[in-house]
C-alpha positions as CSV (number, residue, x, y, z in Angstrom):
1,M,-15.7,-59.9,192.0
2,E,-18.3,-62.7,192.5
3,T,-16.4,-66.1,192.9
4,K,-18.2,-69.5,192.5
5,Y,-15.7,-71.2,195.1
6,K,-14.5,-69.9,198.2
7,R,-11.5,-72.9,198.8
8,I,-9.8,-74.7,196.3
9,L,-7.7,-77.8,195.6
10,L,-5.6,-77.1,192.6
11,K,-3.9,-80.0,191.0
12,L,-1.0,-79.7,188.4
13,S,0.7,-82.5,187.0
14,G,4.2,-82.5,186.9
15,E,4.4,-82.7,183.0
16,S,2.9,-79.6,182.7
17,L,5.8,-77.8,184.3
18,M,8.2,-79.1,181.2
19,G,6.6,-76.6,179.2
20,A,8.4,-76.9,175.8
21,K,11.4,-78.8,177.6
22,Q,11.8,-82.5,177.4
23,Y,12.6,-82.8,181.2
24,G,12.5,-80.7,184.4
25,I,11.3,-77.3,184.8
26,D,10.5,-74.7,182.3
27,E,10.8,-71.5,184.2
28,K,8.5,-69.6,181.4
29,R,5.6,-71.9,182.5
30,L,6.2,-71.9,185.9
31,A,5.9,-67.9,186.0
32,E,2.4,-68.3,183.8
33,Y,1.3,-70.5,186.4
34,A,2.5,-68.3,189.3
35,G,0.7,-65.3,187.8
36,Q,-2.7,-67.3,187.1
37,I,-2.3,-68.3,190.9
38,K,-2.0,-64.9,192.1
39,E,-4.4,-63.5,190.3
40,I,-7.2,-65.6,192.0
41,A,-5.6,-65.2,195.3
42,D,-6.0,-61.6,195.0
43,M,-9.8,-62.4,194.8
44,G,-10.0,-63.7,197.9
45,I,-9.9,-67.6,197.2
46,E,-8.1,-69.7,199.6
47,I,-5.8,-72.0,197.6
48,G,-4.3,-75.5,198.3
49,I,-2.0,-76.6,195.6
50,V,-1.0,-80.5,194.8
51,I,1.9,-80.7,192.3
52,G,2.6,-84.5,190.1
53,G,6.3,-85.3,189.6
54,G,6.5,-86.7,186.4
55,N,8.7,-84.2,185.1
56,I,11.7,-85.4,187.0
57,F,10.6,-88.9,188.1
58,R,7.7,-91.4,187.9
59,G,7.9,-94.3,190.3
60,L,5.8,-96.4,187.8
61,S,7.7,-96.2,184.9
62,G,10.5,-96.9,187.2
63,A,9.3,-99.8,188.4
64,A,9.1,-101.0,184.8
65,K,13.0,-100.2,184.4
66,G,13.9,-102.4,187.5
67,F,13.2,-100.1,190.5
68,D,11.8,-101.2,193.7
69,R,8.2,-100.1,193.6
70,V,8.8,-98.3,196.8
71,K,11.6,-97.0,196.4
72,G,10.4,-95.6,192.8
73,D,7.4,-94.3,194.7
74,Q,9.5,-92.3,197.3
75,M,11.9,-90.9,194.4
76,G,8.2,-89.7,192.6
77,M,7.3,-88.0,196.0
78,L,10.5,-86.2,196.1
79,A,10.1,-85.2,192.7
80,T,6.7,-83.5,193.8
81,V,8.8,-81.7,196.6
82,I,11.3,-80.1,194.4
83,N,8.2,-79.2,191.8
84,S,6.8,-77.5,195.0
85,L,9.4,-75.4,196.2
86,A,10.0,-74.3,192.5
87,L,6.4,-73.1,192.5
88,S,6.7,-71.4,195.8
89,S,9.7,-69.8,195.0
90,A,8.1,-68.3,191.9
91,L,4.6,-67.2,194.0
92,D,7.3,-65.6,196.2
93,S,9.0,-63.6,193.7
94,I,5.9,-62.0,192.5
95,G,4.8,-61.0,196.0
96,Q,2.3,-63.8,197.1
97,K,2.6,-65.5,200.4
98,V,3.2,-69.0,200.6
99,R,3.8,-72.2,202.6
100,V,5.1,-75.4,201.7
101,F,4.0,-78.8,203.4
102,T,5.5,-82.0,202.9
103,A,3.4,-85.3,203.8
104,I,6.6,-86.9,205.6
105,N,8.9,-84.7,208.0
106,M,11.4,-82.8,206.0
107,F,12.3,-80.0,207.8
108,P,13.4,-77.5,207.2
109,I,12.5,-78.2,203.6
110,G,9.1,-77.8,204.5
111,E,6.5,-77.9,207.1
112,H,5.0,-81.6,208.1
113,Y,1.6,-81.4,206.7
114,S,-1.4,-81.3,209.0
115,K,-4.9,-80.2,207.9
116,W,-5.3,-77.8,210.8
117,K,-1.8,-75.8,209.6
118,A,-2.9,-76.0,205.9
119,I,-6.4,-74.3,207.1
120,E,-4.8,-71.6,209.0
121,A,-2.3,-70.8,206.5
122,M,-5.2,-70.5,203.8
123,K,-7.0,-68.7,206.3
124,Q,-4.3,-66.3,206.6
125,G,-4.2,-65.7,202.8
126,E,-0.8,-68.0,202.4
127,I,-1.4,-70.5,199.4
128,A,-0.7,-74.3,200.8
129,I,1.3,-76.2,198.8
130,L,0.9,-79.6,199.4
131,S,3.7,-81.9,198.7
132,G,5.3,-85.6,198.7
133,G,1.8,-87.6,197.7
134,T,0.4,-88.9,200.4
135,G,3.5,-89.9,202.2
136,N,2.5,-93.5,201.0
137,P,3.7,-95.6,197.9
138,F,1.2,-97.1,195.6
139,F,-1.1,-93.8,195.7
140,T,-0.7,-91.3,192.9
141,T,-0.5,-87.9,193.2
142,D,-4.2,-87.6,191.9
143,T,-5.1,-90.0,194.7
144,G,-3.2,-87.4,197.1
145,S,-5.0,-84.6,195.9
146,A,-7.9,-85.9,196.3
147,L,-7.2,-86.4,199.6
148,R,-6.1,-83.1,200.4
149,G,-8.9,-81.7,198.7
150,I,-11.3,-83.9,200.8
151,E,-9.2,-83.0,204.4
152,I,-9.1,-79.4,203.7
153,E,-12.8,-79.2,203.0
154,A,-12.4,-77.6,199.2
155,D,-15.5,-76.7,197.5
156,V,-14.0,-78.1,194.5
157,M,-10.6,-79.9,192.8
158,L,-9.6,-78.3,190.0
159,K,-7.3,-80.4,187.7
160,G,-5.1,-78.3,185.2
161,T,-4.1,-80.2,182.3
162,R,-3.1,-79.9,178.5
163,V,-6.4,-80.3,177.1
164,D,-9.4,-78.2,177.9
165,G,-11.7,-81.0,179.7
166,I,-12.8,-84.4,179.5
167,Y,-13.5,-85.8,175.9
168,T,-15.0,-89.4,174.8
169,A,-11.2,-90.4,173.7
170,D,-7.9,-88.7,173.7
171,P,-8.5,-85.5,171.7
172,E,-4.5,-85.2,170.5
173,K,-4.9,-88.7,168.9
174,D,-8.6,-89.0,167.7
175,P,-10.2,-86.3,165.8
176,T,-13.3,-87.6,166.6
177,A,-13.5,-87.0,169.9
178,V,-16.3,-85.2,171.7
179,K,-16.0,-83.1,174.6
180,F,-18.3,-83.6,177.8
181,D,-19.7,-80.4,179.4
182,K,-20.1,-82.5,182.5
183,I,-19.9,-86.0,183.3
184,S,-20.5,-88.0,186.4
185,Y,-17.9,-90.3,188.2
186,D,-19.7,-93.3,187.2
187,E,-19.8,-92.5,183.8
188,I,-15.9,-92.1,183.6
189,Y,-15.6,-95.3,185.6
190,N,-17.9,-96.9,183.0
191,R,-16.3,-95.5,179.9
192,G,-13.1,-96.4,180.9
193,L,-11.9,-92.7,180.6
194,K,-8.1,-91.9,181.6
195,V,-8.9,-88.8,183.6
196,M,-7.2,-89.9,187.0
197,D,-7.0,-93.3,188.3
198,L,-9.8,-95.3,189.9
199,T,-8.5,-94.5,193.8
200,A,-8.9,-90.9,193.4
201,T,-12.2,-90.8,191.3
202,T,-13.7,-93.1,193.8
203,M,-12.5,-90.7,196.7
204,C,-14.2,-88.0,195.4
205,K,-17.2,-89.5,194.7
206,E,-17.7,-91.0,198.1
207,N,-17.0,-87.7,199.7
208,H,-19.1,-85.6,197.4
209,L,-15.3,-83.3,195.8
210,P,-16.2,-82.3,192.5
211,I,-13.6,-82.2,190.0
212,I,-13.3,-79.7,187.1
213,V,-10.8,-80.7,184.5
214,F,-9.6,-77.5,182.2
215,D,-6.7,-76.1,180.4
216,M,-4.4,-74.5,182.8
217,D,-2.0,-73.8,180.0
218,T,-4.0,-70.7,178.3
219,P,-3.3,-67.7,180.9
220,G,-6.5,-66.5,182.3
221,N,-8.3,-69.7,182.5
222,L,-7.8,-70.1,185.9
223,K,-9.9,-67.0,186.5
224,K,-12.7,-67.7,184.2
225,V,-13.1,-71.3,186.3
226,M,-13.4,-69.1,189.2
227,S,-16.1,-66.8,187.7
228,G,-18.1,-69.7,187.2
229,E,-17.4,-69.6,183.2
230,N,-18.1,-72.8,181.6
231,I,-14.9,-73.7,180.3
232,G,-13.3,-77.3,181.0
233,T,-15.7,-80.1,182.3
234,L,-17.6,-80.7,185.5
235,V,-17.2,-84.4,187.1
236,Y,-20.0,-84.8,189.6
């Protein structure tokens, strides 16, 4: 089957792993994601994955409650490692080879990340899960995934969310919101759209990494994006 991209960076939000739960990881949602990811791995696509940690702990909201910002962000990084281990386990259980890398040295939980080890893993047909954010405080996992996407030389960054693309306003709150088929990085900035934080958008723009925002919660959508179907919104 013809695919549009050879190597991708898939960004998943921690919140989406909650599924129907209020907190933590919904095993059903996890299994659905693993199935979708294996489906495109079977097409021969090289896959790097970055997952957020908002279902367990969010540094920024922690800071608002009196946590030290640096410690809060470190807790958030550890939350992304927990999610990454959960996803790797779900992929393992359906026969998909996978390797977890951590931004800070956390042997034996994962391998210490390096660009070359991650690329080598992907070339061998393993999925590389890149956990721990950038390893630094004050950077979101969106920025982490932009950085990793650029480093591993991905053709595109896919941002799997609950909504099916980028709208003029939040479609869950504003029924008049209109969806974009494609939008430039600058327009996202000028319109003040909350797609990703500014650091991440700027990094993608400067390094010419296109982003596709799509609804990951509908099984089969990931494969549709890979086949070049026009679902979601392209940021260029």
